[in-house]
C-alpha positions in Angstrom: -113.9 139.4 -17.7 -110.9 139.9 -15.4 -109.5 142.5 -17.8 -112.4 144.9 -17.0 -111.8 145.0 -13.2 -108.8 147.5 -13.3 -110.8 149.8 -15.5 -113.9 149.6 -13.2 -111.7 150.3 -10.2 -110.1 153.3 -12.0 -113.5 154.7 -13.0 -114.8 154.2 -9.5 -111.8 156.0 -8.0 -112.1 158.8 -10.4 -115.8 159.2 -9.5 -114.9 159.4 -5.8 -112.1 161.9 -6.4 -114.3 164.2 -8.5 -117.5 163.7 -6.4 -116.0 164.3 -3.0 -115.2 168.1 -3.5 -118.6 168.6 -5.1 -120.3 167.0 -2.2 -118.3 169.0 0.3 -119.0 172.3 -1.6 -122.8 172.1 -0.9 -122.6 172.8 2.8 -120.0 175.4 2.4 -122.2 177.3 -0.1 -125.2 177.0 2.2 -123.3 178.5 5.1 -121.4 181.0 3.0 -118.0 180.0 4.4 -116.2 180.2 1.0 -116.2 184.0 0.9 -113.3 184.4 3.3 -111.0 182.1 1.4 -112.0 183.7 -1.9 -111.4 187.2 -0.4 -107.9 186.2 0.6 -107.1 185.1 -3.0 -108.6 188.2 -4.4 -106.6 190.4 -2.1 -103.4 188.7 -3.0 -103.8 188.6 -6.8 -106.4 191.1 -7.7 -106.4 194.2 -5.7 -109.4 195.8 -7.4 -111.5 192.7 -6.9 -110.7 192.8 -3.2 -111.8 196.4 -3.0 -115.1 195.5 -4.7 -115.6 192.6 -2.4 -115.1 194.8 0.7 -117.6 197.3 -0.7 -120.2 194.6 -1.3 -119.8 193.4 2.3 -120.1 196.9 3.6 -123.2 197.5 1.5 -124.8 194.3 2.8 -124.2 195.4 6.4 -125.8 198.8 6.0 -129.4 199.3 7.1 -132.0 200.9 4.8 -132.7 204.5 5.6 -135.8 205.1 7.8 -138.8 207.1 6.5 -139.1 210.7 7.6 -141.5 211.4 10.5 -143.8 213.2 8.0 -144.3 210.0 6.0 -142.8 208.6 2.8 -141.0 210.9 0.4 -143.3 212.6 -2.1 -142.3 214.5 -5.2 -143.3 218.2 -5.3 -145.7 219.1 -8.1 
């Protein structure tokens, strides 16, 4: 029975090491805080990916165009 204790401790330690980052990732994903760190990586190693990320952020910040004073756009017949 004593031969199993080191294996159980090893498996428990492995579960903690693998579970801690997973558990910490949940609040980061909810708050959206991972985007900045990923953008820095993209900027350093993939220049085209960084440009796409900046365009997506700019697009998300844009407001939708307002309707014209005459009402919604209608196609001419």
